[in-house]
C-alpha positions as CSV (number, residue, x, y, z in Angstrom):
1,A,-22.1,17.7,-31.6
2,E,-20.0,16.9,-34.8
3,A,-23.4,16.3,-36.4
4,L,-24.3,19.5,-35.0
5,E,-20.9,21.1,-36.7
6,K,-21.2,19.2,-40.0
7,C,-25.0,20.8,-40.2
8,K,-23.8,24.4,-39.6
9,Q,-20.7,23.9,-42.2
10,R,-23.3,22.4,-44.9
11,I,-25.7,25.8,-44.0
12,E,-21.9,28.3,-44.0
13,L,-22.1,26.5,-47.7
14,I,-25.3,27.4,-48.9
15,A,-25.5,30.7,-47.6
16,D,-22.3,31.4,-49.5
17,T,-22.9,29.8,-52.7
18,L,-27.0,32.0,-52.5
19,Q,-24.5,35.0,-51.6
20,L,-26.7,35.6,-48.5
21,E,-25.0,38.7,-46.4
22,G,-26.3,39.7,-43.3
23,F,-28.6,37.6,-41.6
24,S,-31.4,35.5,-42.9
25,R,-32.9,32.1,-41.9
26,I,-32.1,28.5,-43.7
27,D,-35.1,26.3,-42.2
28,A,-34.0,22.5,-42.9
29,F,-33.9,19.4,-42.2
30,V,-30.7,17.2,-41.0
31,N,-30.0,13.8,-40.7
32,V,-28.0,13.1,-37.5
33,D,-26.4,9.4,-38.8
34,S,-25.1,11.1,-42.6
35,G,-25.3,14.4,-42.2
36,E,-27.3,14.9,-45.4
37,V,-28.9,18.4,-45.0
38,L,-32.6,18.8,-46.6
39,I,-33.1,22.4,-47.0
40,I,-36.6,23.3,-46.9
41,E,-37.4,27.1,-46.9
42,V,-34.8,30.4,-47.4
43,N,-36.2,32.9,-46.2
44,T,-34.0,36.2,-46.2
45,V,-36.3,38.5,-44.5
46,P,-37.0,36.5,-41.2
47,G,-39.9,37.5,-38.1
48,M,-37.6,38.8,-35.7
49,T,-39.7,38.7,-32.2
50,P,-38.5,37.3,-28.6
51,S,-39.8,33.8,-29.5
52,T,-37.7,34.1,-33.3
53,V,-35.5,31.2,-33.6
54,L,-32.7,33.2,-35.1
55,I,-32.4,34.3,-31.1
56,H,-32.5,31.1,-29.6
57,Q,-29.8,30.1,-31.7
58,A,-27.3,32.8,-30.7
59,L,-28.4,31.9,-26.9
60,T,-26.8,28.6,-28.1
61,E,-23.6,29.5,-29.3
62,Q,-20.4,29.4,-27.2
63,P,-19.8,31.9,-26.3
64,P,-23.7,32.6,-26.0
65,M,-24.9,35.6,-28.3
66,Y,-27.4,37.6,-26.2
67,P,-30.0,39.7,-28.0
68,Q,-28.9,43.0,-27.6
69,Q,-25.2,41.8,-29.2
70,F,-27.0,40.1,-31.3
71,F,-28.8,43.3,-33.2
72,R,-25.8,45.2,-32.4
73,T,-24.0,42.9,-34.7
74,L,-26.6,43.3,-37.3
75,L,-26.1,46.9,-37.0
76,D,-22.9,46.8,-37.6
77,L,-22.9,44.8,-40.7
78,S,-25.4,46.7,-42.2
79,S,-24.0,50.1,-41.3
80,E,-20.2,48.2,-42.9
81,R,-22.2,47.3,-46.2
82,S,-23.5,50.5,-46.5
83,L,-19.9,52.0,-46.8
């Protein structure tokens, strides 16, 4: 659990550094012993199918974010940016 939290923090730092907004997918390898994160790819327009990793990751959050809530959040973020 600690390695996962460290990974999330590092990925958020990378997203902030790259000024990513809305949603994107950052593919990475993580060394769970050292916490080192090796970025493979940053995808600002990831695919959105039922098997999409983003949906599965949202479901593992505490509390879980179900697909309808996930997409509603994306729409809300988009509409806030356009104002």
